[in-house]
Backbone as numpy.savetxt, mean C-alpha at the origin, in Angstrom:
# Nx Ny Nz CAx CAy CAz Cx Cy Cz
-20.18 -1.76 8.71 -20.92 -0.62 8.44 -20.09 0.81 8.26
-20.56 1.60 7.73 -19.86 3.01 7.74 -19.96 3.67 9.12
-18.90 4.29 9.55 -18.84 5.10 10.77 -19.80 6.40 10.62
-20.20 6.84 11.68 -21.13 8.10 11.72 -19.85 9.39 10.87
-18.74 9.26 11.46 -17.87 10.06 11.19 -17.54 10.09 9.48
-17.33 8.96 9.08 -17.26 8.70 7.56 -18.49 9.25 6.83
-19.74 8.96 7.35 -21.11 9.45 6.45 -21.08 10.87 6.64
-20.66 11.50 7.82 -20.59 13.14 7.98 -19.62 13.61 6.95
-18.47 12.99 6.74 -17.28 13.69 5.62 -17.90 13.51 4.29
-18.75 12.37 3.82 -19.27 12.12 2.59 -20.33 13.04 2.43
-20.99 13.48 3.31 -22.13 14.57 3.22 -21.52 15.74 2.93
-20.69 16.25 3.60 -19.80 17.21 3.51 -19.33 17.63 2.08
-18.57 16.61 1.77 -17.80 16.31 0.59 -18.75 16.56 -0.74
-19.86 16.00 -0.71 -20.68 15.97 -1.83 -21.41 17.40 -2.14
-21.19 18.27 -1.02 -21.69 19.62 -1.29 -20.46 20.68 -0.78
-19.41 20.16 -1.42 -18.12 20.88 -0.80 -18.07 22.53 -1.20
-17.95 23.40 -0.33 -18.03 24.75 -0.30 -19.13 25.25 -0.09
-20.13 24.29 -0.06 -21.62 24.84 0.19 -22.15 24.62 1.68
-23.12 25.17 2.19 -23.50 25.15 3.54 -24.41 23.90 3.60
-24.35 23.11 4.63 -25.49 21.86 4.85 -25.85 21.95 6.23
-27.13 22.14 6.25 -27.79 22.82 7.48 -27.81 21.34 8.67
-27.52 22.03 9.77 -27.44 20.77 10.91 -28.52 19.98 11.03
-29.76 20.44 10.57 -31.21 19.69 10.62 -30.96 18.64 9.46
-30.39 18.96 8.29 -30.22 17.99 7.18 -29.27 16.83 7.64
-28.03 17.26 8.22 -27.25 16.39 8.82 -27.57 15.49 9.95
-28.34 16.04 10.69 -29.10 15.45 11.87 -29.92 14.29 11.39
-30.76 14.66 10.53 -31.85 13.41 10.01 -30.83 12.60 9.10
-30.04 12.85 8.37 -29.22 11.87 7.53 -28.46 10.84 8.50
-28.04 11.29 9.62 -27.24 10.42 10.23 -27.75 10.04 11.54
-29.20 10.49 11.74 -29.89 10.04 13.02 -29.16 10.20 14.14
-28.87 11.46 14.32 -28.15 11.77 15.50 -28.46 13.09 15.81
-28.28 13.72 17.17 -28.85 14.98 17.61 -27.91 16.14 16.94
-28.56 17.34 16.83 -27.80 18.57 16.44 -26.46 18.76 17.62
-26.48 18.52 18.60 -25.20 18.60 19.41 -24.26 17.47 19.24
-24.60 16.38 18.57 -23.58 15.43 18.36 -22.92 15.72 17.13
-23.86 16.46 16.18 -23.11 17.01 14.94 -21.99 17.97 15.29
-22.41 18.93 16.40 -21.44 19.95 16.64 -20.06 19.43 17.15
-20.11 18.00 17.88 -19.02 17.36 18.55 -18.16 16.96 17.39
-18.81 16.43 16.66 -18.00 15.66 15.45 -17.23 16.87 14.49
-17.92 18.10 14.57 -17.28 19.09 13.73 -16.16 19.71 14.57
-16.39 19.48 15.84 -15.05 19.85 16.60 -13.99 18.89 16.67
-14.25 17.59 16.28 -13.19 16.60 16.10 -12.52 16.81 14.75
-13.27 17.21 13.90 -12.81 17.44 12.56 -11.70 18.61 12.44
-11.98 19.59 13.37 -11.20 20.75 13.62 -9.97 20.46 13.99
-10.05 19.26 15.09 -8.76 18.86 15.81 -7.78 18.40 14.43
-8.40 17.77 13.55 -7.57 17.44 12.36 -6.95 18.29 11.34
-7.48 19.79 11.62 -6.87 20.60 10.95 -7.82 21.23 9.67
-9.11 20.72 9.91 -10.21 21.19 9.00 -10.63 22.55 9.21
-10.82 23.38 8.47 -11.45 24.87 8.77 -12.96 24.84 8.44
-13.90 24.95 9.48 -15.18 24.84 9.26 -16.01 25.95 9.69
-16.76 26.49 8.90 -17.64 27.75 9.07 -19.06 27.07 9.42
-19.50 27.74 10.30 -21.03 27.41 11.04 -21.58 28.76 10.95
-22.80 28.88 10.07 -23.53 30.11 10.37 -24.88 29.82 10.52
-25.43 30.89 11.33 -26.86 30.61 11.52 -27.81 30.46 10.45
-28.88 29.66 10.68 -30.04 29.41 9.67 -29.25 28.78 8.11
-27.97 28.60 8.02 -27.27 28.03 7.08 -26.80 26.62 7.20
-26.03 26.42 8.58 -25.49 25.09 8.51 -23.66 25.20 8.76
-23.41 24.02 8.12 -21.86 24.05 8.18 -21.22 24.01 6.77
-20.09 24.24 6.61 -19.35 23.93 5.45 -17.82 23.89 5.74
-17.14 23.15 5.02 -15.76 23.05 4.94 -15.09 23.84 4.02
-14.23 24.73 4.64 -13.74 25.73 3.95 -12.18 25.47 3.44
-11.57 24.49 4.28 -10.00 24.17 4.12 -9.84 22.68 4.49
-9.20 21.87 3.68 -9.05 20.47 4.05 -7.62 20.54 4.28
-7.21 20.03 5.49 -5.64 20.09 5.93 -4.67 19.05 4.92
-3.45 19.31 5.07 -2.50 18.47 4.34 -2.21 17.38 5.35
-2.42 17.63 6.71 -2.02 16.48 7.80 -2.75 15.31 7.48
-1.83 14.26 7.60 -2.44 12.83 7.53 -3.29 12.35 8.65
-4.40 11.99 8.25 -5.58 11.28 9.44 -6.39 10.48 8.59
-7.25 9.75 9.57 -8.07 8.98 9.02 -9.10 9.74 8.20
-9.64 11.05 8.84 -10.37 11.75 8.18 -9.99 12.26 6.83
-8.71 12.92 6.87 -8.21 13.40 5.60 -8.27 12.44 4.70
-8.08 11.12 4.85 -7.66 10.18 3.74 -9.17 9.82 3.14
-9.97 9.74 4.20 -11.43 9.40 3.75 -12.04 10.66 2.92
-11.70 11.95 3.29 -12.08 12.76 2.41 -11.64 12.92 0.99
-12.60 12.65 -0.04 -12.20 12.49 -1.43 -11.93 10.92 -1.70
-11.78 9.92 -0.90 -11.40 8.71 -0.91 -12.80 8.15 -1.74
-12.44 7.68 -3.10 -13.37 7.20 -3.81 -13.26 5.57 -4.06
-13.46 4.77 -2.82 -13.64 3.41 -2.78 -14.88 2.92 -2.19
-15.16 1.65 -2.55 -16.54 1.32 -1.94 -16.15 0.45 -0.56
-15.26 -0.18 -0.63 -14.82 -0.89 0.91 -13.43 -0.91 1.21
-12.51 -0.43 0.27 -11.13 -0.59 0.80 -10.77 0.84 1.44
-10.49 0.86 2.86 -9.96 2.12 3.54 -11.38 2.76 4.10
-12.58 2.22 3.98 -13.74 2.55 4.64 -13.66 2.66 6.03
-12.85 1.39 6.48 -12.57 1.45 7.85 -11.03 1.29 7.99
-10.64 2.87 8.54 -9.28 3.13 8.39 -8.78 3.53 10.02
-7.76 2.87 10.25 -7.03 3.21 11.87 -5.69 4.04 11.25
-5.67 5.19 11.94 -4.44 6.06 11.53 -3.69 6.13 13.16
-2.42 6.28 13.09 -1.63 6.46 14.41 -0.23 7.33 14.14
-0.02 8.23 14.88 1.34 8.87 14.74 2.29 8.00 14.95
2.13 7.07 15.71 3.62 6.19 15.62 3.22 4.75 16.19
3.52 3.79 15.63 3.34 2.34 15.94 4.67 1.67 15.75
4.65 0.43 16.50 5.78 -0.59 16.48 5.55 -0.96 14.82
4.73 -1.58 14.46 4.41 -2.03 13.01 2.90 -2.02 12.82
2.63 -1.62 11.53 1.24 -1.60 11.08 0.85 -2.96 10.99
1.80 -3.86 10.46 1.60 -5.31 10.38 0.63 -5.80 11.55
1.55 -5.69 12.81 1.06 -6.17 13.84 -0.31 -5.68 14.35
-0.57 -4.46 14.11 -1.69 -3.92 14.60 -3.02 -4.45 13.53
-2.90 -4.71 12.31 -3.69 -5.28 11.30 -3.82 -6.80 11.64
-2.82 -7.41 12.18 -3.23 -8.77 12.60 -4.19 -8.73 13.79
-3.92 -7.95 14.89 -4.72 -7.86 15.84 -6.21 -7.57 15.41
-6.56 -6.65 14.61 -7.69 -6.37 14.16 -8.22 -7.42 13.40
-7.65 -8.13 12.70 -8.05 -9.39 12.08 -8.61 -10.36 12.81
-7.83 -10.58 14.03 -8.33 -11.59 15.17 -9.53 -11.20 15.84
-9.84 -9.78 15.82 -11.02 -9.32 16.52 -12.11 -9.13 15.29
-11.92 -9.97 14.23 -12.96 -10.01 13.15 -13.25 -8.79 12.54
-12.26 -7.93 12.57 -12.41 -6.56 11.47 -12.69 -7.04 10.29
-13.32 -6.32 9.41 -13.89 -6.31 8.16 -13.02 -6.41 7.02
-13.25 -7.10 5.88 -12.26 -7.07 4.78 -12.32 -5.65 4.33
-10.84 -5.14 3.94 -10.66 -3.80 3.76 -10.41 -2.93 4.45
-10.40 -3.23 5.73 -9.68 -2.49 6.85 -8.29 -1.97 6.63
-8.05 -0.72 6.86 -6.47 -0.38 6.57 -5.95 0.28 7.99
-4.70 0.00 8.13 -3.96 0.56 9.19 -2.94 1.33 8.58
-2.64 2.71 9.28 -1.91 3.63 8.56 -1.15 4.47 9.75
0.14 4.63 9.62 0.92 5.45 10.66 1.88 6.30 9.96
2.08 7.50 10.77 3.08 8.42 10.36 4.65 7.83 10.50
4.46 6.87 11.53 5.91 6.53 11.86 5.77 5.02 12.24
6.72 4.05 11.78 6.99 2.64 12.66 8.20 2.62 13.18
8.35 2.10 14.50 9.45 2.22 15.17 10.13 0.58 14.88
9.33 -0.15 14.63 9.67 -1.57 14.46 9.37 -2.11 13.14
9.32 -1.39 12.07 9.01 -1.77 10.81 9.78 -3.03 10.18
9.12 -3.87 9.50 9.76 -5.07 8.79 9.60 -5.38 7.37
10.22 -6.15 6.95 10.10 -6.61 5.51 10.21 -8.09 5.56
10.46 -8.85 4.24 10.76 -10.14 4.33 11.68 -10.71 5.29
11.64 -11.94 5.69 12.58 -12.55 6.28 12.90 -11.73 7.43
11.88 -11.00 8.05 12.05 -10.13 9.35 13.25 -9.17 9.21
13.39 -8.72 8.12 14.52 -7.48 8.00 13.94 -6.25 8.32
14.59 -5.52 9.09 14.12 -4.19 9.60 13.77 -3.27 8.13
12.80 -2.36 8.36 12.48 -1.43 7.35 12.40 0.09 8.17
13.28 1.09 7.45 13.47 2.26 7.89 12.13 3.03 7.67
11.36 3.76 8.67 10.27 4.19 8.42 10.04 5.57 9.19
10.78 6.48 8.54 11.02 7.93 9.03 9.55 8.67 9.15
9.62 9.20 10.24 7.89 9.94 10.51 7.82 11.03 9.62
6.52 10.67 8.97 5.96 11.88 8.28 6.50 11.74 6.60
7.41 10.99 6.22 8.03 11.05 5.04 7.63 9.94 4.01
6.97 9.04 4.69 6.60 7.90 3.55 5.32 7.30 3.95
4.94 6.22 3.19 3.41 5.74 3.33 4.03 4.30 4.15
3.27 4.09 5.29 3.43 2.99 6.12 2.22 2.46 6.30
1.76 1.29 5.89 0.35 0.93 5.70 0.22 -0.51 5.64
-0.92 -1.17 6.20 -1.26 -2.44 5.92 -2.72 -2.62 5.69
-2.97 -3.39 4.89 -4.28 -3.70 4.40 -4.95 -5.07 4.88
-6.11 -5.32 5.38 -6.77 -6.46 5.79 -7.65 -6.96 4.80
-7.26 -8.15 4.39 -8.16 -8.63 3.03 -8.48 -9.99 3.43
-9.75 -10.31 2.98 -10.33 -11.72 3.26 -10.86 -12.28 1.85
-9.79 -12.46 0.88 -10.21 -13.18 -0.41 -10.67 -14.68 -0.29
-11.68 -14.83 -1.04 -12.24 -16.38 -1.03 -11.44 -16.87 -2.15
-9.98 -17.19 -1.79 -9.21 -18.02 -2.81 -8.47 -19.01 -1.94
-7.73 -20.17 -2.55 -7.14 -21.16 -2.03 -5.67 -20.45 -1.34
-5.26 -20.99 -0.42 -4.03 -20.65 0.20 -2.82 -20.61 -0.91
-2.79 -21.46 -1.59 -1.56 -21.52 -2.64 -1.61 -20.57 -3.41
-2.72 -19.70 -3.56 -2.90 -18.43 -4.47 -2.34 -17.09 -3.64
-2.19 -17.43 -2.47 -1.89 -15.96 -1.55 -0.61 -15.28 -2.38
0.37 -15.85 -2.71 1.54 -15.09 -3.31 1.29 -14.28 -4.52
-0.03 -14.52 -5.10 -0.49 -13.69 -6.15 -0.83 -12.24 -5.78
-1.06 -12.24 -4.47 -1.53 -10.78 -3.77 -0.30 -10.08 -3.63
0.85 -10.51 -3.57 1.97 -9.66 -3.29 2.34 -9.17 -4.75
2.30 -10.11 -5.64 2.48 -9.63 -7.13 1.51 -8.39 -7.71
0.07 -8.74 -7.08 -0.90 -7.71 -7.51 -0.55 -6.39 -6.79
-0.04 -6.37 -5.61 0.19 -5.18 -4.92 1.34 -4.59 -5.73
2.29 -5.28 -6.07 3.52 -4.53 -6.76 3.22 -3.99 -7.92
2.08 -4.52 -8.80 1.89 -3.81 -9.93 1.01 -2.73 -9.77
0.26 -2.56 -8.75 -0.66 -1.33 -8.00 0.36 -0.19 -7.74
1.58 -0.64 -6.96 2.61 0.37 -6.49 3.20 0.96 -7.68
3.53 0.05 -8.62 4.21 0.65 -9.82 3.48 1.55 -10.74
2.10 1.14 -10.82 1.16 1.72 -11.57 0.92 3.11 -11.33
0.70 3.29 -9.76 0.49 4.57 -9.10 1.60 5.49 -9.31
2.96 4.84 -9.04 4.34 5.67 -9.08 4.48 6.29 -10.51
3.90 5.53 -11.61 4.00 6.13 -12.85 3.04 6.86 -13.23
1.91 6.85 -13.02 0.79 7.67 -13.32 0.86 8.85 -12.40
0.72 8.75 -11.09 0.77 9.87 -10.15 2.02 10.55 -10.03
3.28 10.05 -10.20 4.38 10.55 -9.82 5.32 10.62 -11.06
4.93 10.15 -12.18 5.79 10.21 -13.54 7.13 9.49 -13.45
7.13 8.49 -12.64 8.21 7.76 -12.48 8.22 6.46 -13.44
9.27 5.85 -13.60 9.56 4.59 -14.32 9.86 3.42 -13.38
9.16 3.00 -12.53 9.56 2.05 -11.58 9.84 0.67 -11.98
10.32 -0.22 -11.34 10.47 -1.57 -11.94 10.35 -2.57 -10.69
9.64 -3.74 -10.69 9.38 -4.71 -9.83 10.47 -5.69 -9.86
11.01 -5.80 -8.72 11.91 -6.87 -8.46 11.46 -8.13 -7.60
11.49 -9.27 -8.36 10.56 -10.27 -7.68 11.23 -10.71 -6.36
10.44 -11.15 -5.37 8.95 -11.17 -5.48 8.25 -9.84 -5.00
8.79 -8.84 -4.26 8.24 -7.95 -3.42 8.90 -6.51 -3.41
9.70 -6.16 -4.26 10.51 -4.85 -4.19 10.14 -4.13 -5.36
9.98 -2.64 -5.01 10.04 -1.58 -6.32 11.28 -0.91 -6.40
11.70 -0.76 -7.44 13.10 -0.12 -7.72 13.02 1.11 -8.31
13.68 1.93 -8.58 13.85 3.19 -9.31 15.63 3.40 -9.78
15.86 3.31 -10.70 17.14 3.37 -11.25 18.12 2.40 -10.38
17.64 1.14 -10.24 18.25 0.04 -9.32 18.30 0.03 -7.80
17.61 1.39 -7.27 17.53 1.38 -5.77 16.17 1.18 -5.51
16.23 0.59 -3.96 14.87 0.26 -3.45 13.97 1.15 -3.14
12.82 1.53 -3.69 11.83 2.58 -3.32 10.96 2.00 -2.40
10.37 0.84 -2.45 9.08 0.47 -1.74 9.38 -1.08 -1.61
8.53 -1.59 -0.56 8.56 -3.03 -0.43 7.33 -3.62 0.03
6.94 -4.49 -0.12 5.63 -5.48 0.26 5.79 -6.34 0.99
5.13 -6.69 2.28 4.97 -7.91 3.13 3.65 -8.59 3.18
3.60 -9.64 2.69 2.32 -10.57 2.75 2.42 -11.38 3.78
1.44 -11.28 4.61 1.33 -12.56 5.81 -0.22 -12.94 5.72
-0.34 -14.21 6.16 -1.68 -14.85 6.15 -1.91 -15.97 7.18
-3.09 -16.06 7.70 -3.44 -17.06 8.51 -4.69 -17.75 7.67
-4.36 -19.09 7.45 -5.15 -20.07 6.69 -5.21 -21.49 7.36
-6.34 -22.07 6.74 -6.32 -23.50 7.00 -5.94 -24.15 5.58
-5.83 -25.53 5.56 -5.39 -26.33 4.33 -6.20 -25.92 3.12
-7.34 -25.54 3.18 -7.97 -25.31 2.01 -8.64 -23.95 2.18
-8.60 -23.00 3.13 -9.31 -21.70 3.02 -8.57 -20.60 3.63
-8.33 -19.55 3.12 -7.56 -18.35 3.73 -8.59 -17.69 4.69
-8.10 -17.65 5.90 -8.93 -16.71 7.09 -8.85 -15.21 6.79
-7.51 -14.74 6.48 -7.30 -13.44 6.12 -5.83 -13.26 5.66
-5.50 -12.20 5.00 -4.35 -11.77 4.52 -3.85 -10.35 5.07
-2.58 -10.00 5.63 -2.37 -8.69 5.88 -1.30 -8.64 4.88
-1.58 -7.14 4.02 -0.78 -6.85 3.10 -0.12 -5.64 3.30
1.07 -5.53 3.89 1.99 -4.39 4.27 2.68 -3.55 2.93
2.77 -2.29 3.11 3.53 -1.63 2.16 4.36 -0.55 2.84
5.66 -0.39 2.58 6.45 0.73 2.92 6.90 1.34 1.57
6.54 2.80 1.55 7.12 3.50 0.46 7.80 4.76 0.94
8.99 4.85 0.42 9.75 5.89 0.73 9.13 7.19 -0.12
8.76 8.16 0.07 8.10 9.32 -0.66 8.98 10.52 -0.48
8.98 11.13 0.74 9.64 12.34 0.69 11.07 12.41 1.46
11.67 11.51 1.54 12.98 11.14 2.21 14.16 12.11 1.10
15.14 12.80 1.82 16.00 13.17 1.25 17.21 12.08 1.50
18.20 12.23 0.73 19.21 11.22 0.64 19.90 10.98 2.12
20.10 11.95 2.50 20.97 11.93 3.93 19.83 11.41 5.00
18.64 11.36 4.86 17.62 10.87 5.88 17.65 9.31 5.99
18.11 8.57 5.00 18.38 7.19 5.36 19.65 6.88 6.25
19.64 5.84 6.93 20.77 5.43 7.79 21.97 5.32 6.65
23.14 5.43 7.11 24.36 5.48 6.03 24.34 4.08 5.62
24.08 3.16 6.38 24.43 1.79 5.83 23.49 1.36 4.57
22.35 2.01 4.35 21.57 1.90 3.29 21.34 2.89 2.02
22.07 3.97 2.31 22.21 5.21 1.39 22.40 4.82 0.03
23.15 3.66 -0.22 23.65 3.40 -1.75 22.84 2.59 -2.19
21.83 1.91 -1.58 20.84 1.07 -2.07 19.21 1.54 -2.10
19.21 2.55 -1.05 17.58 3.03 -1.09 17.57 4.36 -1.58
16.18 4.49 -2.05 15.94 5.93 -2.65 14.38 6.46 -2.25
14.12 7.35 -2.99 12.63 7.75 -2.60 12.13 8.56 -3.82
10.98 8.80 -3.72 10.26 9.35 -4.74 10.82 10.72 -4.90
11.01 11.62 -3.85 11.79 12.86 -4.07 12.98 12.80 -4.73
13.62 11.93 -4.16 14.95 11.75 -4.66 15.19 11.47 -6.12
14.16 10.76 -6.66 14.18 10.24 -8.06 13.43 11.44 -9.04
12.64 12.18 -8.44 11.89 13.16 -9.26 12.11 14.39 -8.90
12.88 14.81 -7.80 13.17 16.13 -7.46 11.91 17.12 -6.93
10.64 16.12 -6.69 9.68 16.95 -6.04 9.06 16.25 -4.73
8.45 17.03 -3.92 7.68 16.56 -2.84 6.29 16.23 -3.28
5.84 15.11 -2.67 4.30 14.63 -2.87 3.77 14.76 -1.37
2.35 15.40 -1.64 1.35 15.23 -0.43 1.06 13.81 -0.19
1.04 13.12 0.90 0.94 11.87 1.20 -0.67 11.56 1.04
-1.63 12.47 1.32 -3.04 11.95 1.50 -3.20 11.60 0.19
-3.16 12.51 -1.12 -3.72 12.11 -2.39 -2.88 10.66 -2.89
-1.67 10.70 -2.46 -0.97 9.44 -2.97 -1.66 8.36 -2.26
-1.88 8.26 -1.04 -2.52 7.10 -0.40 -3.89 6.83 -0.88
-4.54 7.85 -1.39 -5.87 7.63 -1.92 -5.73 7.01 -3.47
-4.59 7.44 -4.00 -4.61 6.86 -5.30 -4.26 5.49 -5.22
-3.46 4.92 -4.12 -3.04 3.49 -3.91 -4.26 2.82 -3.64
-5.16 3.26 -2.76 -6.31 2.58 -2.43 -7.25 2.20 -3.53
-7.50 3.37 -4.02 -8.39 3.55 -5.22 -7.88 2.54 -6.26
-6.79 2.51 -6.64 -6.34 1.61 -7.73 -6.14 0.19 -7.29
-5.76 -0.04 -5.81 -5.56 -1.40 -5.38 -7.28 -1.95 -5.58
-8.13 -1.24 -4.91 -9.46 -1.84 -5.07 -9.82 -2.41 -6.38
-9.67 -1.38 -7.46 -9.94 -1.76 -8.78 -9.26 -2.87 -9.38
-8.17 -3.05 -9.08 -7.14 -4.16 -9.53 -7.59 -5.36 -8.85
-7.89 -5.45 -7.44 -8.16 -6.42 -6.83 -9.58 -7.01 -7.19
-10.35 -6.20 -7.47 -11.78 -6.61 -8.15 -11.57 -7.23 -9.48
-10.76 -6.70 -10.19 -10.40 -7.16 -11.52 -9.85 -8.58 -11.36
-8.87 -8.81 -10.44 -8.29 -10.09 -10.04 -9.40 -11.22 -9.61
-10.40 -10.92 -8.82 -11.35 -11.72 -8.50 -12.32 -12.15 -9.38
-12.43 -11.28 -10.33 -13.29 -11.64 -11.29 -12.69 -12.35 -12.47
-11.53 -11.92 -12.98 -10.75 -12.39 -14.24 -9.71 -13.47 -13.94
-9.20 -13.37 -12.74 -8.15 -14.40 -12.32 -6.87 -13.34 -12.29
-5.57 -14.40 -12.63 -4.26 -13.72 -12.44 -3.81 -13.06 -13.80
-4.21 -13.61 -15.12 -3.55 -13.58 -16.20 -3.05 -11.82 -16.49
-4.27 -11.16 -15.97 -3.99 -9.64 -16.42 -2.87 -9.01 -15.58
-2.91 -9.45 -14.34 -1.85 -8.99 -13.32 -0.59 -9.46 -13.71
-0.48 -10.64 -14.23 0.70 -11.38 -14.73 1.37 -10.37 -15.77
0.60 -10.21 -16.74 1.08 -9.30 -17.74 1.64 -7.95 -17.31
0.65 -7.44 -16.55 1.33 -6.14 -16.05 2.52 -6.12 -15.01
2.62 -7.22 -14.22 3.60 -7.50 -13.64 5.28 -7.62 -14.48
4.92 -8.55 -15.55 6.02 -8.56 -16.33 6.47 -7.29 -17.11
5.51 -6.56 -17.51 5.55 -5.21 -18.05 6.72 -4.38 -17.29
6.36 -4.26 -15.90 7.20 -3.63 -15.00 8.62 -4.42 -14.53
8.79 -5.71 -14.79 9.52 -6.41 -14.03 11.12 -6.05 -14.34
11.72 -6.21 -13.37 13.31 -5.71 -13.22 14.16 -7.01 -13.88
14.86 -6.85 -14.85 15.75 -7.67 -15.38 15.32 -8.98 -16.00
14.07 -8.88 -16.38 13.62 -10.02 -17.19 14.30 -10.09 -18.48
14.71 -11.26 -18.96 15.37 -11.46 -20.03 17.10 -11.26 -19.84
17.53 -11.10 -18.69 18.83 -11.22 -18.21 19.36 -12.28 -17.30
20.53 -12.25 -17.30 21.27 -13.55 -16.34 21.45 -12.83 -14.95
21.15 -13.51 -13.88 21.48 -13.44 -12.39 22.02 -14.62 -11.89
22.47 -14.49 -10.62 22.70 -15.65 -9.83 21.74 -15.97 -8.95
21.47 -17.38 -9.08 20.27 -17.99 -8.31 20.92 -18.87 -7.17
20.65 -18.62 -5.96 21.06 -19.37 -4.74 19.74 -20.11 -3.98
19.91 -21.39 -4.02 19.05 -22.22 -3.27 19.75 -22.88 -2.21
19.19 -23.81 -1.35 19.68 -24.63 -0.22 20.57 -25.48 -0.74
20.52 -25.93 -1.97 21.40 -27.16 -2.51 22.52 -26.61 -3.50
22.15 -25.22 -4.03 23.12 -25.07 -4.90 23.11 -23.73 -5.51
24.08 -23.30 -6.11 24.16 -21.64 -6.74 24.37 -21.77 -8.16
23.48 -21.19 -8.89 24.02 -21.09 -10.44 23.48 -19.78 -11.23
24.04 -19.76 -12.55 23.55 -18.49 -13.18 22.29 -18.85 -13.83
21.47 -18.00 -14.00 20.05 -18.26 -14.47 19.62 -17.15 -15.40
18.80 -17.62 -16.31 18.17 -16.47 -17.31 16.88 -16.10 -16.67
16.50 -14.93 -16.25 15.08 -14.57 -15.95 14.09 -14.84 -17.19
13.22 -15.51 -17.06 11.93 -15.86 -18.20 10.82 -15.14 -17.89
10.62 -15.05 -16.47 8.93 -14.39 -16.19 8.57 -14.94 -15.04
7.26 -14.96 -14.74 6.57 -15.63 -13.77 5.46 -16.61 -14.23
5.14 -17.52 -13.43 4.23 -18.48 -13.67 2.80 -18.17 -13.06
1.71 -18.70 -13.49 0.46 -18.28 -13.25 0.10 -18.13 -11.72
0.83 -18.95 -10.90 0.89 -18.92 -9.42 1.54 -17.93 -8.71
2.50 -17.21 -9.64 3.25 -16.18 -9.05 4.80 -16.63 -8.88
5.15 -17.79 -9.00 6.44 -18.58 -9.14 7.62 -17.66 -9.85
8.72 -17.77 -9.75 9.61 -17.23 -10.73 10.10 -18.37 -11.87
10.26 -18.13 -13.05 10.50 -18.85 -14.03 11.90 -18.60 -14.55
12.94 -19.56 -14.31 14.28 -19.30 -14.88 14.73 -20.48 -15.58
15.93 -20.19 -16.46 16.59 -21.03 -17.29 17.87 -21.27 -17.09
18.39 -22.27 -16.63 19.95 -22.29 -16.43 20.88 -22.37 -17.69
22.02 -22.70 -17.61 23.03 -22.25 -18.75 22.92 -23.63 -19.95
22.32 -24.60 -19.24 21.99 -25.82 -20.03 20.80 -25.82 -20.83
19.91 -24.66 -20.48 18.50 -24.61 -21.11 17.55 -25.29 -20.55
18.03 -25.81 -19.28 16.82 -26.43 -18.44 15.99 -25.24 -17.77
14.74 -25.28 -17.89 13.75 -24.51 -17.07 13.55 -24.81 -15.67
13.40 -23.99 -14.81 12.99 -24.26 -13.25 12.16 -23.45 -12.81
11.21 -23.87 -11.97 10.34 -22.80 -11.15 10.70 -22.57 -9.83
10.73 -21.33 -9.48 11.41 -21.18 -8.08 10.28 -20.39 -7.28
10.05 -21.20 -6.10 9.09 -20.61 -5.16 9.81 -19.62 -4.01
11.12 -20.10 -3.71 11.74 -19.64 -2.93 13.31 -19.73 -3.38
14.10 -18.56 -3.23 15.40 -18.42 -3.58 16.04 -17.05 -3.33
17.32 -17.12 -3.12 17.94 -15.98 -3.02 18.68 -15.48 -4.35
18.13 -14.39 -4.78 18.72 -13.86 -6.12 19.74 -12.79 -5.89
20.74 -13.04 -6.59 21.92 -11.97 -6.54 21.75 -11.14 -7.85
21.18 -10.14 -7.61 20.89 -9.16 -8.75 21.77 -8.41 -9.34
22.81 -7.95 -8.42 24.08 -6.92 -9.03 24.65 -7.63 -10.26
24.85 -6.88 -11.02 25.67 -7.23 -12.38 27.04 -7.63 -11.91
27.53 -6.85 -10.99 29.05 -7.17 -10.51 28.93 -8.56 -9.98
28.16 -8.78 -9.03 27.87 -10.14 -8.59 27.83 -11.27 -9.61
27.19 -10.97 -10.71 26.79 -11.97 -12.01 28.11 -12.30 -12.37
28.92 -11.31 -12.73 30.49 -11.47 -13.27 31.43 -12.09 -12.41
31.14 -11.97 -10.96 32.24 -12.43 -10.14 31.68 -13.76 -9.65
30.69 -14.55 -10.05 30.37 -15.90 -9.80 30.60 -16.82 -10.72
């Protein structure tokens, strides 16, 4: 169910810059006029400028740049994704909060968003630098009716959405490094972490986390990753407001998710390969048993990586360490 605050925002948004009477709002939301006033005061705390005029009602005259649940929902054109949104100034990890909400039966499409993560993490429990106010640190709770073996496709779907938004919203030329990184000019720009709870034949829920470096300057990264990390600002020379960026991500993800649920993975696969990093080139593949040079061919319908060794034998990789650097290739 949509919250009263969300309904109020939508009513004001539909008549942006126009007055909406307290009586109309009261009847539409089935709450008292004094409750309407209290909600307006809460919006003002988020930085909204609200005019109240006798016999006219209320209107929003300024929407803040400040990131909050209210500012993200203002103008968010989704049906279900982000309509339940929890925003925090600082958290250990948005993933952990999303898991907690999932275990409390939070609904499909619930989003957890933070200005800062103090214990952000990526794949293999690696730490993720999540500087306050300079990136998108977000986790989405999904309850797809798909078999557990298809869950890796969600990572690839999310990667195509990030790449698409970075291209259309920011004018960039991102690449996707299998399975979960977004690169720009060979440096890491964003990462995706997909975790799930499932039974043998049914997914209970998926928590899909994204960390995107947006407005970092080069010196804002820890020294040990400055040579391998980048941001939208570094790559474009421009700063971007986080709220419209997040809205574009949520709107695009909802559209692509629904497309995937209706038509399957093939369209996502083609988009992924169009953005793929070093497809058609040789890299070094390392598994538990051996290390070898391989040609990247693409991805399989289930999201696994398809490679070819130097003898022409094709292999399908579900888990492997890929040494991507060309220098590494030459030294192996």
